C-alpha positions, 0 to 999 in steps of 0.5 A: 806177517807185515814184513818179510825181513827184519835184520838188526845191525846192533848187538843184542841177544836172542831173548830180545828177539823173542820179545819182538817176534811175539809183539810184531811178528817179523823175523829179527836177526842179530848180526852179532850176538854180543850183549843185550840192549839196555832197557829192552830197547832197540836204542841206536840200532839200524834195521832193514826190512821188506815192504812195510805197506801192511804194518799196523798202527799198533806195530808202528807204536811198538817200534816208536816205543822201542827207540825207532825214530826214522823210516827210510823207504828206498822204493821208487814211486811205481813200487809204493803201495799203501801210503803209511807216511801219515801214520808213521808221522802221527806216531812221531816218526820221520818217514823219508823216501830216498828212491834208487833209480830203476827197479829192484835187482830181483825184478830185473835179474830174472836169471838170478845168476851170481854175476848178473846180480852182483853187476846190478848191485855194483851199478846201484853203487854208482848212484852217488847222490842217493847213497850219500843221502841214505848214509847221511840220514842214517847218521843224523837220525836221533834214534833207531832207523829202519831201511826198507825196500820191496823185498828187504834183500837187494837194495837194503842188502847192499846198504846192510853189507856196506854198513857191516863193512864200515863197522868192521864186522867180519866178512863171514858175518856180513855174508851170513846175514845177507844169505839169511834173507833167503830163509826169512823171505821163504820160511815155508819153502826154504831152499838150501841151494838158494841159500848157498847162492846167496852166500856166493852173491855176497862173497862175490859182491864184497870181493868186487866192491873191495877191489874197486873201492878198497874199503867201505870207508873209502867208498862212503867218503868218495860219495861225499859223506863226511868223516863226522857222519861216518863216525855217527853211523859207527857210533849207532852200531856200538851204542847200547 
């Protein structure tokens, strides 16, 4: 499996998920099972993933053929392994490195208690320039976007939760999707207690995020993303 986690924040049905699993063997999860994507394409979806260092050229070709135009890598230079930039670009895809300062919260918070994890997530939100760049590039991408980091859980999880809140996805669905990272990262030794902790982390993060910034829209505008860009992001999650 070349990717530990592969979530879509678009609206698709399970038959599309099965097709993707057969062809590239990630685990794909839909936040909102509402309707099927047109023509069996990803279209304007926004996806999150774990490390893509082991992705094959045929997998990249499949993603490109299914509407993915842009790859956003959130890892810092120390975490970058096999360089796939040339292969992505040779397949007509844009590959952007927009690293957060510091290591993954999963590597820093060895205790993994809820408060320390959420504290580290909120600290990441203070990197305004990085957050602004990420959301602007998501909005500007001509097609589907994959945002990935080392594990596909923390840094990408933060982006995914804010994205869900920005598009008025119900809190319980945003929380459920984040928590499913535990299942997808550890499919063979799934831990129900760890899943419950993931739920608690997401709930606590959303509560403290909203207490501090009021809403995802307020936060996004505060970091400098223009309203026109916000509308582009929202449209990506709605278009089929």
